[in-house]
C-alpha positions in Angstrom: 20.8 -58.3 292.0 20.2 -58.1 288.2 23.3 -57.6 286.1 23.3 -55.9 282.7 20.4 -54.9 280.4 19.4 -58.4 279.6 18.4 -59.2 283.2 17.1 -55.7 284.1 13.6 -55.6 285.6 10.8 -54.2 283.4 7.6 -53.1 285.1 4.2 -51.4 284.2 4.2 -47.6 284.1 2.4 -47.1 287.5 5.0 -49.3 289.3 7.9 -47.5 287.5 6.3 -44.1 288.5 6.0 -45.1 292.2 9.7 -46.3 292.2 10.8 -43.1 290.4 9.0 -40.8 292.9 10.5 -42.7 295.8 13.9 -42.3 294.2 13.3 -38.6 293.5 12.6 -38.1 297.3 16.1 -39.6 298.0 17.7 -37.4 295.3 16.2 -34.3 296.9 17.3 -35.3 300.3 20.8 -35.9 298.9 20.7 -32.4 297.2 19.9 -30.7 300.5 22.6 -32.6 302.3 25.2 -31.7 299.6 24.1 -28.1 299.8 24.6 -28.0 303.5 28.0 -29.6 303.2 28.9 -27.1 300.6 27.8 -24.3 302.9 29.9 -25.7 305.8 32.9 -26.1 303.5 32.7 -22.4 302.5 32.7 -21.5 306.2 35.9 -23.5 307.0 38.7 -21.2 308.2 41.6 -20.5 305.8 45.2 -21.2 306.5 47.9 -18.7 305.7 50.5 -20.2 303.4 53.8 -19.2 305.0 56.1 -21.5 303.0 57.4 -20.5 299.6 56.5 -23.4 297.2 58.5 -23.5 294.0 57.3 -25.5 290.9 58.9 -26.3 287.6 56.8 -24.4 285.1 57.0 -23.8 281.4 58.6 -20.4 282.1 61.1 -21.8 284.6 60.8 -21.8 288.4 57.4 -20.5 289.5 56.2 -19.9 293.1 52.7 -20.6 294.3 52.1 -16.8 294.1 53.3 -16.8 290.5 50.6 -19.4 289.6 47.9 -16.9 290.5 49.1 -14.8 287.5 48.0 -11.6 289.4 44.5 -12.9 289.9 42.8 -13.0 293.3 42.0 -16.8 293.1 43.6 -20.0 292.0 42.0 -23.3 291.3 44.5 -26.2 291.6 43.6 -29.6 290.2 45.8 -32.4 291.4 46.4 -34.4 288.2 47.8 -37.7 289.4 50.9 -38.4 287.4 53.7 -40.0 289.4 57.4 -39.4 288.4 57.8 -43.1 287.6 54.6 -43.4 285.4 54.7 -43.2 281.6 51.4 -41.3 281.5 48.9 -39.7 283.9 45.9 -41.3 285.7 43.3 -42.3 283.1 40.5 -40.7 285.2 42.4 -37.5 285.6 43.1 -37.6 281.8 39.4 -37.9 281.1 38.6 -34.8 283.2 41.6 -32.9 281.8 40.3 -33.5 278.3 37.5 -31.1 279.2 39.7 -28.4 280.9 40.7 -26.6 277.7 37.7 -24.2 277.5 37.7 -23.4 281.2 40.6 -21.0 281.7 39.2 -18.2 279.6 35.9 -18.3 281.6 37.7 -18.5 284.9 40.2 -15.7 283.9 37.2 -13.4 283.3 36.2 -14.0 286.9 39.6 -13.3 288.3 40.5 -17.0 288.7 43.6 -18.8 287.4 43.6 -22.5 286.9 46.5 -25.0 287.0 46.7 -28.8 287.1 49.7 -29.9 289.2 51.4 -33.3 288.9 54.4 -34.8 290.7 55.9 -36.0 287.4 58.8 -34.0 286.0 57.9 -31.2 283.6 59.4 -33.0 280.6 56.9 -35.8 281.0 54.0 -33.4 281.6 54.8 -31.3 278.6 54.1 -34.2 276.3 50.4 -34.1 277.3 50.0 -30.5 278.4 47.3 -28.2 277.0 46.7 -26.1 280.1 49.3 -24.8 282.7 50.5 -27.8 284.6 53.6 -27.1 286.7 55.4 -30.1 288.1 55.6 -30.3 291.9 58.5 -32.9 292.0 60.9 -31.4 294.5 58.4 -28.8 295.8 58.2 -29.2 299.5 
């Protein structure tokens, strides 16, 4: 298998077009499979949350219900940040850098958004730009 740009195969247009069309067929098949999986996910049954989860939030102790902020839906992003780490997961950090504009749009659609980490709130606060309660101790 070729590695890097230097060794990448270069072909005439008609050969590229044939390869691209074959790949497009696979992309379309994947899209249909993903759409079907998404439909099945939406049909999964829900589980009633009976337990009272309590998180350390910027306003003090907050329950799972509090995180909804009186909205009907809550999106929870699991931001991997272990209590013994100095900083969060680099991949989670990459995605979190793009969260800042999302809450206003979600809020207009009756959705609240939080990123939850296991790290203590004091560590999280150093990096926080969106609501990120700590789940350390939440059971």
